[in-house]
Backbone as JSON, one array per atom type, in Angstrom:
{
  "sequence": "MLHFQPRPAGFDSARLGLVVGKKLLKRAVDRNRVKRIVREQFRLRRADLPAYDLVVRLHARPQVPAGQALAADFLHLLGRLRRPGGKREEK",
  "N": [[91.77, 142.46, 189.12], [93.19, 139.78, 191.53], [94.41, 137.27, 192.53], [95.27, 134.44, 194.47], [96.93, 131.82, 195.34], [99.45, 129.27, 195.96], [98.64, 125.59, 194.91], [97.92, 122.74, 196.95], [99.97, 120.13, 196.72], [100.32, 117.57, 193.91], [98.79, 118.35, 192.15], [99.02, 119.7, 188.6], [97.42, 122.08, 188.03], [95.82, 124.83, 187.11], [93.72, 126.97, 188.3], [91.03, 128.89, 188.13], [88.46, 131.1, 189.09], [86.01, 133.29, 190.0], [84.78, 136.87, 190.56], [82.48, 138.92, 189.88], [80.41, 141.7, 191.06], [77.5, 143.26, 191.23], [77.54, 145.96, 192.48], [79.16, 146.72, 190.69], [78.85, 146.47, 187.46], [75.74, 146.36, 186.61], [73.74, 144.93, 184.79], [73.24, 141.4, 184.78], [73.98, 140.8, 181.28], [75.63, 142.18, 181.1], [77.86, 142.26, 182.94], [78.45, 138.75, 182.36], [79.97, 138.81, 180.57], [82.24, 139.84, 180.93], [83.11, 137.5, 182.58], [82.91, 135.38, 180.44], [85.25, 135.82, 178.78], [87.58, 136.8, 180.28], [87.3, 134.25, 181.08], [87.67, 132.56, 179.21], [90.46, 132.94, 178.29], [91.33, 132.16, 179.87], [91.43, 129.88, 179.24], [92.8, 129.54, 176.98], [95.35, 129.57, 178.18], [95.87, 128.16, 180.38], [97.16, 126.06, 180.76], [99.66, 127.17, 180.36], [100.29, 128.24, 181.94], [101.56, 127.72, 185.92], [101.26, 126.24, 188.39], [98.47, 127.18, 190.61], [95.78, 128.25, 192.14], [94.09, 130.4, 190.57], [92.02, 133.7, 191.37], [89.87, 135.92, 190.26], [88.58, 139.45, 191.01], [86.65, 141.62, 189.96], [87.54, 144.73, 189.98], [87.09, 147.72, 188.97], [84.92, 149.47, 187.21], [85.01, 147.94, 183.97], [84.99, 149.3, 181.11], [82.17, 148.89, 179.04], [81.99, 148.17, 176.39], [84.62, 146.99, 175.38], [85.44, 144.86, 174.79], [88.46, 143.97, 174.24], [90.4, 145.21, 175.71], [89.76, 144.18, 177.92], [90.3, 141.68, 178.17], [92.79, 142.59, 177.02], [93.85, 143.42, 179.26], [93.78, 140.8, 181.69], [95.68, 139.27, 180.3], [97.66, 140.83, 180.96], [97.87, 140.83, 184.31], [98.2, 137.96, 184.97], [100.48, 137.88, 182.76], [102.29, 138.68, 185.08], [102.24, 136.95, 187.22], [103.38, 135.02, 186.63], [105.89, 136.4, 186.46], [109.03, 136.09, 188.42], [108.78, 137.26, 191.82], [109.54, 139.14, 194.95], [108.96, 138.09, 197.67], [108.02, 135.22, 196.64], [109.53, 131.6, 196.25], [111.14, 130.88, 192.95], [111.33, 127.98, 192.03]],
  "CA": [[92.78, 142.33, 190.52], [94.58, 138.78, 190.83], [94.71, 136.76, 194.06], [96.58, 133.95, 193.88], [97.63, 130.81, 195.48], [99.77, 127.34, 195.0], [97.74, 124.02, 194.63], [98.64, 121.7, 197.46], [101.1, 119.2, 195.86], [99.97, 116.38, 193.26], [97.71, 118.89, 191.65], [99.69, 120.18, 187.58], [97.14, 123.05, 186.41], [95.84, 125.88, 187.17], [91.93, 126.48, 188.87], [90.1, 129.59, 187.91], [87.63, 131.71, 190.18], [85.11, 134.8, 189.07], [83.91, 136.93, 191.76], [82.01, 140.09, 189.38], [79.77, 142.26, 191.38], [76.29, 144.04, 190.6], [77.91, 146.84, 192.5], [80.27, 148.04, 188.72], [78.23, 145.66, 186.1], [74.63, 146.23, 187.15], [73.09, 144.3, 184.11], [73.56, 140.41, 184.18], [74.38, 140.75, 180.69], [78.23, 143.21, 181.66], [78.74, 140.73, 184.25], [78.11, 137.46, 182.07], [80.36, 139.02, 178.69], [82.73, 140.43, 181.58], [83.12, 136.23, 183.1], [82.85, 134.99, 179.02], [86.32, 136.97, 178.04], [88.42, 136.07, 181.47], [87.24, 132.11, 181.23], [88.45, 132.47, 177.7], [91.88, 133.66, 177.81], [92.14, 131.51, 180.54], [91.52, 128.14, 178.54], [93.21, 129.75, 176.22], [96.5, 129.72, 178.29], [95.87, 127.41, 181.04], [98.65, 124.98, 179.59], [101.81, 127.38, 180.19], [100.57, 128.36, 184.17], [101.56, 127.39, 186.97], [99.77, 124.91, 189.39], [98.1, 128.18, 191.81], [94.87, 128.78, 192.37], [93.63, 131.92, 191.18], [90.13, 134.75, 191.36], [89.64, 137.69, 189.88], [88.28, 139.99, 191.22], [86.61, 142.97, 189.39], [88.38, 145.99, 191.05], [86.7, 149.18, 188.58], [84.19, 149.3, 185.83], [85.08, 148.45, 182.98], [83.93, 149.48, 179.47], [82.12, 146.93, 178.71], [81.93, 147.14, 175.42], [85.72, 146.81, 175.05], [86.36, 143.03, 174.59], [89.51, 143.62, 174.14], [90.78, 145.78, 176.25], [89.25, 143.64, 179.76], [91.7, 140.47, 178.26], [94.78, 142.55, 177.47], [94.6, 143.16, 181.21], [94.35, 140.09, 182.52], [97.08, 139.06, 179.94], [99.11, 141.54, 182.03], [97.9, 140.11, 185.35], [98.87, 136.12, 184.35], [101.84, 137.99, 183.12], [102.6, 140.14, 186.13], [102.12, 135.99, 188.26], [104.59, 134.4, 185.86], [107.66, 136.85, 187.0], [109.71, 136.16, 190.11], [108.66, 137.98, 192.74], [109.96, 139.58, 195.92], [109.1, 137.39, 198.74], [107.79, 134.23, 196.28], [110.93, 131.17, 195.36], [110.49, 130.05, 192.03], [111.78, 126.78, 192.36]],
  "C": [[92.9, 140.35, 190.26], [94.83, 138.53, 192.18], [94.67, 135.56, 193.56], [96.84, 133.14, 195.12], [98.18, 129.38, 194.98], [99.01, 126.57, 195.72], [98.52, 123.61, 195.84], [99.66, 120.57, 196.68], [100.14, 118.29, 195.58], [99.25, 117.34, 192.38], [99.19, 120.05, 190.67], [99.0, 122.08, 187.56], [96.67, 123.31, 187.46], [94.34, 126.46, 187.52], [91.6, 128.43, 188.78], [89.22, 129.97, 188.91], [87.46, 133.25, 189.31], [84.25, 135.49, 189.43], [83.26, 138.78, 190.24], [80.75, 140.73, 190.66], [78.65, 143.43, 191.28], [77.01, 145.12, 190.95], [78.65, 147.52, 191.36], [79.58, 147.41, 188.06], [76.58, 145.59, 186.89], [73.84, 145.15, 186.39], [73.85, 142.69, 184.14], [74.63, 139.68, 183.01], [76.02, 141.22, 181.07], [78.33, 141.99, 181.6], [79.28, 139.62, 183.59], [79.77, 137.86, 181.29], [81.68, 139.13, 180.0], [83.89, 138.2, 181.74], [83.67, 135.29, 181.68], [84.32, 135.14, 178.46], [87.69, 135.94, 178.99], [88.42, 134.57, 181.19], [87.9, 131.86, 180.07], [89.6, 132.95, 176.66], [92.25, 132.76, 179.0], [92.62, 130.08, 180.33], [92.2, 127.93, 178.05], [95.96, 129.42, 176.96], [96.86, 128.22, 179.85], [97.0, 126.29, 180.84], [100.15, 125.4, 180.55], [101.64, 128.37, 181.34], [100.93, 128.15, 185.11], [100.99, 126.93, 188.38], [99.01, 125.65, 190.22], [96.17, 127.56, 190.93], [94.12, 130.32, 192.23], [92.0, 132.78, 191.47], [90.88, 136.08, 191.65], [88.58, 137.84, 190.15], [87.92, 141.4, 190.81], [86.76, 144.53, 190.26], [87.76, 147.67, 190.6], [85.69, 149.0, 187.9], [84.63, 149.36, 184.16], [84.69, 148.89, 181.32], [83.78, 148.54, 178.87], [82.38, 146.94, 177.2], [83.72, 146.43, 174.63], [86.36, 145.58, 176.07], [87.69, 143.31, 175.57], [90.57, 143.33, 174.36], [91.04, 144.96, 177.26], [90.36, 141.86, 178.9], [92.26, 140.67, 177.64], [95.46, 143.17, 178.54], [94.06, 142.31, 181.96], [94.78, 139.69, 182.53], [98.33, 139.55, 181.03], [99.07, 140.63, 183.38], [98.57, 138.84, 185.69], [100.09, 136.7, 184.04], [102.8, 138.72, 184.24], [103.51, 138.02, 187.44], [102.84, 135.16, 187.6], [106.3, 134.96, 186.82], [107.94, 136.8, 188.2], [109.08, 137.46, 190.9], [109.32, 137.99, 193.72], [110.49, 138.43, 197.28], [108.12, 135.74, 198.35], [109.15, 133.6, 195.78], [110.27, 131.33, 194.25], [111.79, 129.25, 191.83], [112.09, 125.4, 190.88]]
}
């Protein structure tokens, strides 16, 4: 899941927060791997993102060996962020 909120005026870059709980991934190695993959994808695309505070929360247990699938899911969420929505106004 991706939660987002526009940053106050004067800030022009996005920030990232991650929530990966022990309930879904018991081993710290697996939790850290998920965070590492998401952080790297965010780092590569940060310049193209609008000025939002983003919080990525793990909603379902990922299949741990599938790092590329996890990265693709995160990129899909970022793609939906840039798409104009119903209530959000793009200026």
